[in-house]
N, C-alpha and C positions, 0 to 999 in steps of 0.2 A: 378295577372295575371299568368296563368300557362305557363310553358315552358318545353322543353325537358330536362330530367335529367337522366344520366346514374348512376346506383348504383355501385360505386366503393367500395372496402373494407374500405377505409377511411371514405367515406360518410356513409356507413352502421354502422360503429363504432360510428360516431357522432350522428346519428339518435337514435341508441339504448341508448347511454348515455343520450341524451336529454329526451327521453321518461321515462327512469328509474328515472331521477331527477324530472321530471314533476309529476310523480305519488307520489313520496315521499313528495313533497311539496304541493300536492293537499289535502286539509283537508277532502274532501269527501271520500278519500280512507283510511286515517288514518293508513298508513303503514310506517315502517322505512326502508324497503328494498323492491326492486322489481327486477325482471329479465325480460328482453325483448329480442325479436328476430324479424327480418323481416319475415313477413308471406310469406310462399312459397307454391306453388301448388305441385301436385304429381310429376311434372317433375323438382322440385327444383328451379323453376323460381320465382323470387320475385313477390308478388302481388302488382302491380303498374299500374297506368293508362298511364305510360310513359311520363306524363306531370308534374312530380314533386310531385305526391302523392303516398306514400308508406303505405301499411297496416302493422301494427305491432301487435304482440301478447305480452301481458303483463301479467306476472304471479306475483301475490302478495300474501304473506302468510296471511292466514285468509280469503281470498276470495274463494268462492266456485268454481268459474270457471275462466279459462283464459279469459282475456278481450281483445278484438280486438278494435283497434282505428286506425286512419289514421294520418300520419304526412305529412304536406305540406312543401316542400323545396322551399322557396321563392327565387326570382331572386337575392336578396341581400345575399343569403346564410344562412339566419336565418330560423328557423323552427316554424311552427304553428301546433297545434293540431286541428284536425277536428273530432269531436265526432258525426257528423250527421249520420254516418253509423256504429257506434260502436255496438259490440255484444259480445257473449261469445262462439263462434264457433271454435276458434283455427285455425290451418292450418296443412299441412302435416308434418311439422317439429315436432310439439308437439302432433302429432297423434290426431288432431282435439280436443285439449283440454284435452286429456287423459294422456299425459306425462308431469308431473309437475316438476318444479324446487324446490318447497317447499311442505312439507307435511302439509295438512290442518287438 
C-alpha cells in the first residue's frame, strides 16, 4: 500500500545504495559496479509520485544507455524495485542520459 514519503538526504542515500547493489546482484545486467541517482526534473525536483515511489537513473559500465527504474519505499522501510515503467531516458541531472559516470 502506498503512503506519503518525503525524500530526505538519508533516504536518498539508502535508495541509491539499494539500487546500485540490486543492479550488481542482478544476473541480467552482469555488472560489477553501478552508479545511481534519484531522477530529477528541470527544476531539480525528485521524480516521485509523492506516495513512496521514486524514479532512479542507473548507470552501468558496458550498458549503452542510462537505465531508469522505480523504487518503492514500503511502509516497513524496505525497498522494492518496480520495473513496469523502466526505460532509458535519463533525467535533467544526467542530461537525459548524455552525462555518464562510466565510459562505454
